LUMKOLPA-55816 format. One record per residue (C-alpha): residue number from 1; residue in three letters; x, y, z negated. Coordinates in nm, 2 decimals, padded with zeros to 4 digits. Each point is the difference from the previous one (the first is absolute). Layout:
% residues N
<r><n>NUM</n><res>ALA</res><px>X</px><py>Y</py><pz>Z</pz></r>
...
END
This chain:
% residues 221
<r><n>1</n><res>UNK</res><px>09.57</px><py>12.62</py><pz>-06.49</pz></r>
<r><n>2</n><res>UNK</res><px>00.07</px><py>00.36</py><pz>-00.12</pz></r>
<r><n>3</n><res>UNK</res><px>-00.35</px><py>00.02</py><pz>-00.14</pz></r>
<r><n>4</n><res>UNK</res><px>00.04</px><py>-00.33</py><pz>-00.17</pz></r>
<r><n>5</n><res>UNK</res><px>00.33</px><py>00.10</py><pz>-00.17</pz></r>
<r><n>6</n><res>UNK</res><px>-00.15</px><py>00.33</py><pz>-00.11</pz></r>
<r><n>7</n><res>UNK</res><px>-00.30</px><py>-00.17</py><pz>-00.16</pz></r>
<r><n>8</n><res>UNK</res><px>00.24</px><py>-00.24</py><pz>-00.18</pz></r>
<r><n>9</n><res>UNK</res><px>00.21</px><py>00.28</py><pz>-00.13</pz></r>
<r><n>10</n><res>UNK</res><px>-00.32</px><py>00.18</py><pz>-00.12</pz></r>
<r><n>11</n><res>UNK</res><px>-00.12</px><py>-00.31</py><pz>-00.18</pz></r>
<r><n>12</n><res>UNK</res><px>00.34</px><py>-00.05</py><pz>-00.16</pz></r>
<r><n>13</n><res>UNK</res><px>00.01</px><py>00.36</py><pz>-00.12</pz></r>
<r><n>14</n><res>UNK</res><px>-00.35</px><py>-00.02</py><pz>-00.14</pz></r>
<r><n>15</n><res>UNK</res><px>00.09</px><py>-00.32</py><pz>-00.19</pz></r>
<r><n>16</n><res>UNK</res><px>00.32</px><py>00.16</py><pz>-00.14</pz></r>
<r><n>17</n><res>UNK</res><px>-00.20</px><py>00.31</py><pz>-00.11</pz></r>
<r><n>18</n><res>UNK</res><px>-00.26</px><py>-00.22</py><pz>-00.17</pz></r>
<r><n>19</n><res>UNK</res><px>00.27</px><py>-00.19</py><pz>-00.18</pz></r>
<r><n>20</n><res>UNK</res><px>00.17</px><py>00.32</py><pz>-00.12</pz></r>
<r><n>21</n><res>UNK</res><px>-00.33</px><py>00.14</py><pz>-00.11</pz></r>
<r><n>22</n><res>UNK</res><px>-00.06</px><py>-00.30</py><pz>-00.22</pz></r>
<r><n>23</n><res>UNK</res><px>00.35</px><py>00.04</py><pz>-00.15</pz></r>
<r><n>24</n><res>UNK</res><px>-00.07</px><py>00.37</py><pz>-00.06</pz></r>
<r><n>25</n><res>UNK</res><px>-00.33</px><py>-00.07</py><pz>-00.18</pz></r>
<r><n>26</n><res>UNK</res><px>00.18</px><py>-00.25</py><pz>-00.21</pz></r>
<r><n>27</n><res>UNK</res><px>00.26</px><py>00.26</py><pz>-00.11</pz></r>
<r><n>28</n><res>UNK</res><px>-00.29</px><py>00.23</py><pz>-00.09</pz></r>
<r><n>29</n><res>UNK</res><px>-00.15</px><py>-00.26</py><pz>-00.23</pz></r>
<r><n>30</n><res>UNK</res><px>-00.31</px><py>-00.09</py><pz>00.21</pz></r>
<r><n>31</n><res>UNK</res><px>-00.06</px><py>-00.37</py><pz>00.08</pz></r>
<r><n>32</n><res>UNK</res><px>-00.29</px><py>-00.13</py><pz>00.21</pz></r>
<r><n>33</n><res>UNK</res><px>-00.17</px><py>-00.34</py><pz>-00.04</pz></r>
<r><n>34</n><res>UNK</res><px>-00.20</px><py>-00.14</py><pz>00.29</pz></r>
<r><n>35</n><res>UNK</res><px>-00.32</px><py>-00.20</py><pz>-00.05</pz></r>
<r><n>36</n><res>UNK</res><px>00.05</px><py>-00.38</py><pz>00.03</pz></r>
<r><n>37</n><res>UNK</res><px>00.03</px><py>-00.32</py><pz>-00.20</pz></r>
<r><n>38</n><res>UNK</res><px>00.32</px><py>-00.20</py><pz>00.04</pz></r>
<r><n>39</n><res>UNK</res><px>00.07</px><py>-00.35</py><pz>-00.12</pz></r>
<r><n>40</n><res>UNK</res><px>00.23</px><py>00.03</py><pz>-00.31</pz></r>
<r><n>41</n><res>UNK</res><px>00.26</px><py>-00.26</py><pz>00.10</pz></r>
<r><n>42</n><res>UNK</res><px>00.33</px><py>00.19</py><pz>00.05</pz></r>
<r><n>43</n><res>UNK</res><px>-00.04</px><py>00.00</py><pz>00.37</pz></r>
<r><n>44</n><res>UNK</res><px>-00.02</px><py>00.30</py><pz>00.23</pz></r>
<r><n>45</n><res>UNK</res><px>-00.34</px><py>-00.06</py><pz>00.16</pz></r>
<r><n>46</n><res>UNK</res><px>-00.10</px><py>00.19</py><pz>00.32</pz></r>
<r><n>47</n><res>UNK</res><px>-00.22</px><py>00.24</py><pz>-00.21</pz></r>
<r><n>48</n><res>UNK</res><px>00.32</px><py>00.14</py><pz>-00.17</pz></r>
<r><n>49</n><res>UNK</res><px>00.17</px><py>00.09</py><pz>00.33</pz></r>
<r><n>50</n><res>UNK</res><px>-00.21</px><py>00.30</py><pz>00.07</pz></r>
<r><n>51</n><res>UNK</res><px>00.06</px><py>00.15</py><pz>-00.35</pz></r>
<r><n>52</n><res>UNK</res><px>00.26</px><py>00.28</py><pz>-00.05</pz></r>
<r><n>53</n><res>UNK</res><px>00.31</px><py>-00.08</py><pz>-00.21</pz></r>
<r><n>54</n><res>UNK</res><px>00.11</px><py>00.20</py><pz>-00.30</pz></r>
<r><n>55</n><res>UNK</res><px>00.36</px><py>00.00</py><pz>-00.10</pz></r>
<r><n>56</n><res>UNK</res><px>00.10</px><py>-00.07</py><pz>-00.36</pz></r>
<r><n>57</n><res>UNK</res><px>00.37</px><py>00.10</py><pz>00.02</pz></r>
<r><n>58</n><res>UNK</res><px>00.06</px><py>00.30</py><pz>-00.23</pz></r>
<r><n>59</n><res>UNK</res><px>00.22</px><py>-00.08</py><pz>-00.30</pz></r>
<r><n>60</n><res>UNK</res><px>-00.04</px><py>00.12</py><pz>-00.35</pz></r>
<r><n>61</n><res>UNK</res><px>00.34</px><py>00.16</py><pz>-00.03</pz></r>
<r><n>62</n><res>UNK</res><px>00.03</px><py>-00.02</py><pz>-00.38</pz></r>
<r><n>63</n><res>UNK</res><px>-00.05</px><py>-00.38</py><pz>00.00</pz></r>
<r><n>64</n><res>UNK</res><px>00.21</px><py>-00.09</py><pz>00.30</pz></r>
<r><n>65</n><res>UNK</res><px>00.27</px><py>-00.25</py><pz>-00.10</pz></r>
<r><n>66</n><res>UNK</res><px>00.10</px><py>-00.10</py><pz>00.36</pz></r>
<r><n>67</n><res>UNK</res><px>00.06</px><py>00.18</py><pz>00.33</pz></r>
<r><n>68</n><res>UNK</res><px>-00.33</px><py>00.12</py><pz>00.13</pz></r>
<r><n>69</n><res>UNK</res><px>00.06</px><py>-00.17</py><pz>00.34</pz></r>
<r><n>70</n><res>UNK</res><px>00.01</px><py>-00.33</py><pz>-00.18</pz></r>
<r><n>71</n><res>UNK</res><px>-00.32</px><py>00.03</py><pz>-00.20</pz></r>
<r><n>72</n><res>UNK</res><px>-00.32</px><py>-00.18</py><pz>00.09</pz></r>
<r><n>73</n><res>UNK</res><px>-00.26</px><py>00.19</py><pz>00.21</pz></r>
<r><n>74</n><res>UNK</res><px>-00.33</px><py>-00.08</py><pz>00.15</pz></r>
<r><n>75</n><res>UNK</res><px>-00.28</px><py>00.10</py><pz>00.24</pz></r>
<r><n>76</n><res>UNK</res><px>-00.36</px><py>-00.02</py><pz>-00.11</pz></r>
<r><n>77</n><res>UNK</res><px>-00.32</px><py>-00.02</py><pz>00.20</pz></r>
<r><n>78</n><res>UNK</res><px>-00.35</px><py>00.04</py><pz>-00.14</pz></r>
<r><n>79</n><res>UNK</res><px>-00.35</px><py>-00.13</py><pz>00.06</pz></r>
<r><n>80</n><res>UNK</res><px>-00.33</px><py>00.02</py><pz>-00.19</pz></r>
<r><n>81</n><res>UNK</res><px>-00.35</px><py>-00.15</py><pz>-00.02</pz></r>
<r><n>82</n><res>UNK</res><px>-00.30</px><py>00.03</py><pz>-00.22</pz></r>
<r><n>83</n><res>UNK</res><px>00.18</px><py>-00.16</py><pz>-00.30</pz></r>
<r><n>84</n><res>UNK</res><px>00.38</px><py>00.00</py><pz>00.05</pz></r>
<r><n>85</n><res>UNK</res><px>00.30</px><py>00.21</py><pz>00.09</pz></r>
<r><n>86</n><res>UNK</res><px>00.25</px><py>-00.21</py><pz>00.19</pz></r>
<r><n>87</n><res>UNK</res><px>00.38</px><py>00.07</py><pz>00.03</pz></r>
<r><n>88</n><res>UNK</res><px>00.25</px><py>-00.18</py><pz>00.22</pz></r>
<r><n>89</n><res>UNK</res><px>00.36</px><py>00.05</py><pz>-00.11</pz></r>
<r><n>90</n><res>UNK</res><px>00.30</px><py>-00.09</py><pz>00.21</pz></r>
<r><n>91</n><res>UNK</res><px>00.30</px><py>00.03</py><pz>-00.23</pz></r>
<r><n>92</n><res>UNK</res><px>00.37</px><py>00.01</py><pz>00.11</pz></r>
<r><n>93</n><res>UNK</res><px>00.21</px><py>-00.14</py><pz>-00.28</pz></r>
<r><n>94</n><res>UNK</res><px>00.33</px><py>-00.18</py><pz>00.06</pz></r>
<r><n>95</n><res>UNK</res><px>00.01</px><py>-00.17</py><pz>-00.34</pz></r>
<r><n>96</n><res>UNK</res><px>-00.31</px><py>-00.13</py><pz>-00.18</pz></r>
<r><n>97</n><res>UNK</res><px>-00.01</px><py>-00.06</py><pz>-00.37</pz></r>
<r><n>98</n><res>UNK</res><px>-00.25</px><py>-00.06</py><pz>-00.28</pz></r>
<r><n>99</n><res>UNK</res><px>00.26</px><py>-00.04</py><pz>-00.27</pz></r>
<r><n>100</n><res>UNK</res><px>-00.08</px><py>00.32</py><pz>-00.19</pz></r>
<r><n>101</n><res>UNK</res><px>-00.21</px><py>-00.05</py><pz>-00.31</pz></r>
<r><n>102</n><res>UNK</res><px>-00.23</px><py>00.29</py><pz>00.08</pz></r>
<r><n>103</n><res>UNK</res><px>-00.24</px><py>-00.03</py><pz>00.28</pz></r>
<r><n>104</n><res>UNK</res><px>00.06</px><py>00.35</py><pz>00.12</pz></r>
<r><n>105</n><res>UNK</res><px>00.38</px><py>-00.07</py><pz>00.03</pz></r>
<r><n>106</n><res>UNK</res><px>-00.05</px><py>-00.30</py><pz>00.24</pz></r>
<r><n>107</n><res>UNK</res><px>-00.01</px><py>00.04</py><pz>00.37</pz></r>
<r><n>108</n><res>UNK</res><px>-00.36</px><py>00.11</py><pz>00.04</pz></r>
<r><n>109</n><res>UNK</res><px>-00.24</px><py>00.25</py><pz>00.15</pz></r>
<r><n>110</n><res>UNK</res><px>-00.24</px><py>00.23</py><pz>-00.19</pz></r>
<r><n>111</n><res>UNK</res><px>-00.32</px><py>00.18</py><pz>00.11</pz></r>
<r><n>112</n><res>UNK</res><px>-00.13</px><py>00.27</py><pz>-00.23</pz></r>
<r><n>113</n><res>UNK</res><px>-00.36</px><py>00.09</py><pz>00.04</pz></r>
<r><n>114</n><res>UNK</res><px>-00.22</px><py>00.28</py><pz>-00.12</pz></r>
<r><n>115</n><res>UNK</res><px>-00.34</px><py>-00.10</py><pz>00.13</pz></r>
<r><n>116</n><res>UNK</res><px>-00.18</px><py>00.32</py><pz>-00.09</pz></r>
<r><n>117</n><res>UNK</res><px>00.30</px><py>00.22</py><pz>00.09</pz></r>
<r><n>118</n><res>UNK</res><px>-00.04</px><py>00.19</py><pz>-00.33</pz></r>
<r><n>119</n><res>UNK</res><px>00.38</px><py>00.07</py><pz>00.01</pz></r>
<r><n>120</n><res>UNK</res><px>00.01</px><py>-00.03</py><pz>-00.38</pz></r>
<r><n>121</n><res>UNK</res><px>00.33</px><py>00.01</py><pz>-00.18</pz></r>
<r><n>122</n><res>UNK</res><px>-00.08</px><py>-00.32</py><pz>-00.18</pz></r>
<r><n>123</n><res>UNK</res><px>-00.17</px><py>-00.32</py><pz>00.11</pz></r>
<r><n>124</n><res>UNK</res><px>-00.38</px><py>-00.02</py><pz>-00.02</pz></r>
<r><n>125</n><res>UNK</res><px>-00.24</px><py>-00.28</py><pz>00.06</pz></r>
<r><n>126</n><res>UNK</res><px>00.03</px><py>00.03</py><pz>00.38</pz></r>
<r><n>127</n><res>UNK</res><px>00.38</px><py>00.00</py><pz>00.00</pz></r>
<r><n>128</n><res>UNK</res><px>00.23</px><py>-00.30</py><pz>00.03</pz></r>
<r><n>129</n><res>UNK</res><px>00.34</px><py>-00.12</py><pz>00.10</pz></r>
<r><n>130</n><res>UNK</res><px>00.01</px><py>-00.33</py><pz>00.20</pz></r>
<r><n>131</n><res>UNK</res><px>00.33</px><py>-00.19</py><pz>00.04</pz></r>
<r><n>132</n><res>UNK</res><px>00.09</px><py>-00.32</py><pz>00.20</pz></r>
<r><n>133</n><res>UNK</res><px>00.35</px><py>-00.15</py><pz>00.01</pz></r>
<r><n>134</n><res>UNK</res><px>00.14</px><py>-00.18</py><pz>00.30</pz></r>
<r><n>135</n><res>UNK</res><px>-00.10</px><py>-00.33</py><pz>-00.15</pz></r>
<r><n>136</n><res>UNK</res><px>-00.36</px><py>00.10</py><pz>-00.02</pz></r>
<r><n>137</n><res>UNK</res><px>-00.01</px><py>00.07</py><pz>-00.38</pz></r>
<r><n>138</n><res>UNK</res><px>-00.27</px><py>00.26</py><pz>-00.08</pz></r>
<r><n>139</n><res>UNK</res><px>00.03</px><py>00.26</py><pz>-00.28</pz></r>
<r><n>140</n><res>UNK</res><px>-00.09</px><py>00.36</py><pz>-00.07</pz></r>
<r><n>141</n><res>UNK</res><px>-00.12</px><py>00.25</py><pz>-00.26</pz></r>
<r><n>142</n><res>UNK</res><px>-00.21</px><py>00.30</py><pz>-00.06</pz></r>
<r><n>143</n><res>UNK</res><px>-00.34</px><py>00.07</py><pz>-00.16</pz></r>
<r><n>144</n><res>UNK</res><px>-00.19</px><py>-00.12</py><pz>00.31</pz></r>
<r><n>145</n><res>UNK</res><px>00.22</px><py>-00.31</py><pz>00.06</pz></r>
<r><n>146</n><res>UNK</res><px>-00.15</px><py>-00.35</py><pz>00.01</pz></r>
<r><n>147</n><res>UNK</res><px>00.19</px><py>-00.28</py><pz>00.15</pz></r>
<r><n>148</n><res>UNK</res><px>-00.34</px><py>-00.14</py><pz>00.13</pz></r>
<r><n>149</n><res>UNK</res><px>-00.02</px><py>00.30</py><pz>00.23</pz></r>
<r><n>150</n><res>UNK</res><px>00.30</px><py>-00.10</py><pz>00.21</pz></r>
<r><n>151</n><res>UNK</res><px>00.09</px><py>-00.29</py><pz>00.22</pz></r>
<r><n>152</n><res>UNK</res><px>00.32</px><py>-00.04</py><pz>00.20</pz></r>
<r><n>153</n><res>UNK</res><px>00.21</px><py>-00.22</py><pz>00.23</pz></r>
<r><n>154</n><res>UNK</res><px>00.37</px><py>00.02</py><pz>00.07</pz></r>
<r><n>155</n><res>UNK</res><px>00.25</px><py>-00.15</py><pz>00.24</pz></r>
<r><n>156</n><res>UNK</res><px>00.38</px><py>00.03</py><pz>00.03</pz></r>
<r><n>157</n><res>UNK</res><px>00.17</px><py>00.07</py><pz>00.33</pz></r>
<r><n>158</n><res>UNK</res><px>00.35</px><py>00.06</py><pz>00.13</pz></r>
<r><n>159</n><res>UNK</res><px>-00.01</px><py>00.37</py><pz>-00.08</pz></r>
<r><n>160</n><res>UNK</res><px>-00.18</px><py>-00.01</py><pz>-00.33</pz></r>
<r><n>161</n><res>UNK</res><px>-00.37</px><py>-00.08</py><pz>-00.07</pz></r>
<r><n>162</n><res>UNK</res><px>-00.36</px><py>00.08</py><pz>00.08</pz></r>
<r><n>163</n><res>UNK</res><px>-00.27</px><py>00.07</py><pz>-00.25</pz></r>
<r><n>164</n><res>UNK</res><px>-00.37</px><py>00.02</py><pz>00.09</pz></r>
<r><n>165</n><res>UNK</res><px>-00.23</px><py>00.12</py><pz>-00.28</pz></r>
<r><n>166</n><res>UNK</res><px>-00.37</px><py>00.06</py><pz>-00.05</pz></r>
<r><n>167</n><res>UNK</res><px>-00.11</px><py>00.23</py><pz>-00.29</pz></r>
<r><n>168</n><res>UNK</res><px>-00.37</px><py>00.02</py><pz>-00.10</pz></r>
<r><n>169</n><res>UNK</res><px>-00.09</px><py>00.37</py><pz>-00.01</pz></r>
<r><n>170</n><res>UNK</res><px>-00.28</px><py>-00.02</py><pz>-00.26</pz></r>
<r><n>171</n><res>UNK</res><px>00.02</px><py>00.37</py><pz>-00.10</pz></r>
<r><n>172</n><res>UNK</res><px>-00.01</px><py>00.14</py><pz>00.36</pz></r>
<r><n>173</n><res>UNK</res><px>-00.28</px><py>00.04</py><pz>00.25</pz></r>
<r><n>174</n><res>UNK</res><px>00.16</px><py>-00.18</py><pz>00.30</pz></r>
<r><n>175</n><res>UNK</res><px>-00.13</px><py>00.18</py><pz>00.31</pz></r>
<r><n>176</n><res>UNK</res><px>00.14</px><py>00.21</py><pz>00.28</pz></r>
<r><n>177</n><res>UNK</res><px>00.13</px><py>00.33</py><pz>-00.13</pz></r>
<r><n>178</n><res>UNK</res><px>00.07</px><py>-00.13</py><pz>-00.36</pz></r>
<r><n>179</n><res>UNK</res><px>00.34</px><py>00.12</py><pz>-00.14</pz></r>
<r><n>180</n><res>UNK</res><px>00.21</px><py>-00.14</py><pz>-00.28</pz></r>
<r><n>181</n><res>UNK</res><px>00.33</px><py>00.07</py><pz>-00.15</pz></r>
<r><n>182</n><res>UNK</res><px>00.28</px><py>-00.25</py><pz>00.10</pz></r>
<r><n>183</n><res>UNK</res><px>00.37</px><py>-00.06</py><pz>-00.03</pz></r>
<r><n>184</n><res>UNK</res><px>00.23</px><py>-00.28</py><pz>00.12</pz></r>
<r><n>185</n><res>UNK</res><px>00.32</px><py>-00.13</py><pz>-00.16</pz></r>
<r><n>186</n><res>UNK</res><px>00.26</px><py>-00.27</py><pz>00.06</pz></r>
<r><n>187</n><res>UNK</res><px>00.21</px><py>-00.14</py><pz>-00.29</pz></r>
<r><n>188</n><res>UNK</res><px>00.35</px><py>-00.14</py><pz>00.09</pz></r>
<r><n>189</n><res>UNK</res><px>00.21</px><py>-00.23</py><pz>-00.21</pz></r>
<r><n>190</n><res>UNK</res><px>00.32</px><py>-00.01</py><pz>00.20</pz></r>
<r><n>191</n><res>UNK</res><px>00.14</px><py>-00.30</py><pz>-00.18</pz></r>
<r><n>192</n><res>UNK</res><px>00.06</px><py>00.15</py><pz>-00.35</pz></r>
<r><n>193</n><res>UNK</res><px>-00.31</px><py>-00.15</py><pz>-00.17</pz></r>
<r><n>194</n><res>UNK</res><px>-00.13</px><py>00.36</py><pz>-00.05</pz></r>
<r><n>195</n><res>UNK</res><px>-00.16</px><py>00.26</py><pz>00.22</pz></r>
<r><n>196</n><res>UNK</res><px>00.27</px><py>00.17</py><pz>00.21</pz></r>
<r><n>197</n><res>UNK</res><px>-00.22</px><py>00.22</py><pz>00.22</pz></r>
<r><n>198</n><res>UNK</res><px>-00.35</px><py>00.13</py><pz>00.05</pz></r>
<r><n>199</n><res>UNK</res><px>-00.13</px><py>00.11</py><pz>00.34</pz></r>
<r><n>200</n><res>UNK</res><px>-00.32</px><py>00.21</py><pz>00.01</pz></r>
<r><n>201</n><res>UNK</res><px>-00.23</px><py>00.13</py><pz>00.27</pz></r>
<r><n>202</n><res>UNK</res><px>-00.09</px><py>00.35</py><pz>-00.12</pz></r>
<r><n>203</n><res>UNK</res><px>00.09</px><py>00.12</py><pz>-00.35</pz></r>
<r><n>204</n><res>UNK</res><px>00.37</px><py>-00.08</py><pz>-00.08</pz></r>
<r><n>205</n><res>UNK</res><px>-00.02</px><py>00.00</py><pz>-00.38</pz></r>
<r><n>206</n><res>UNK</res><px>-00.04</px><py>-00.30</py><pz>-00.23</pz></r>
<r><n>207</n><res>UNK</res><px>-00.33</px><py>00.11</py><pz>-00.15</pz></r>
<r><n>208</n><res>UNK</res><px>-00.27</px><py>-00.15</py><pz>00.22</pz></r>
<r><n>209</n><res>UNK</res><px>-00.06</px><py>-00.27</py><pz>-00.27</pz></r>
<r><n>210</n><res>UNK</res><px>-00.14</px><py>00.26</py><pz>-00.24</pz></r>
<r><n>211</n><res>UNK</res><px>-00.10</px><py>00.31</py><pz>00.21</pz></r>
<r><n>212</n><res>UNK</res><px>-00.24</px><py>-00.01</py><pz>00.30</pz></r>
<r><n>213</n><res>UNK</res><px>00.02</px><py>00.38</py><pz>00.07</pz></r>
<r><n>214</n><res>UNK</res><px>00.29</px><py>-00.04</py><pz>00.24</pz></r>
<r><n>215</n><res>UNK</res><px>-00.15</px><py>-00.28</py><pz>00.21</pz></r>
<r><n>216</n><res>UNK</res><px>-00.04</px><py>00.04</py><pz>00.37</pz></r>
<r><n>217</n><res>UNK</res><px>-00.35</px><py>-00.02</py><pz>00.17</pz></r>
<r><n>218</n><res>UNK</res><px>-00.16</px><py>-00.31</py><pz>00.15</pz></r>
<r><n>219</n><res>UNK</res><px>-00.28</px><py>00.06</py><pz>00.26</pz></r>
<r><n>220</n><res>UNK</res><px>-00.24</px><py>-00.27</py><pz>00.11</pz></r>
<r><n>221</n><res>UNK</res><px>-00.07</px><py>00.03</py><pz>00.37</pz></r>
END
């Protein structure tokens, strides 16, 4: 019995350490995508359950119109295959709205991608910003943006909503060891028909839509 309890404690400690390690990597701006192809249907398939989660919970202070504890946040998991990068977002958002006239001001998530990791201070042909609101509406921008490159599915739940997206990585060589530039963002309309908060993963300034040099790093494993 003592040996059994000791083994359980060791497993629990290792799991906690692994979880903390993933969080620390997230704070340092390094995200890992595992190889695999999910079905893009806004459901958490078994394949997602082995992927580390990355927290999107850091506010852009200059644009915060509500208490930070009330703003929308998310976790993101990543997968990849020969053609696509996949992202699964689980968003906590107490009040959902698409009333704002601008897409970026509605309750939505955004993935910024620099496929060649050039870290340029302006967008080039391999750089794009992909946005999906909680109702599944797709939008985006950037020199490399093409709506045909993204497909997505969404689903509302009691705590907010889920977004599953697939982005065609036409400018990257998808293979183990490939690195790209990446950033995650959650937009929050807290009922004012305008954007009241922005939560980000790595760089806490509102410049990712025009500058890729401050993106974090995505590693394909």
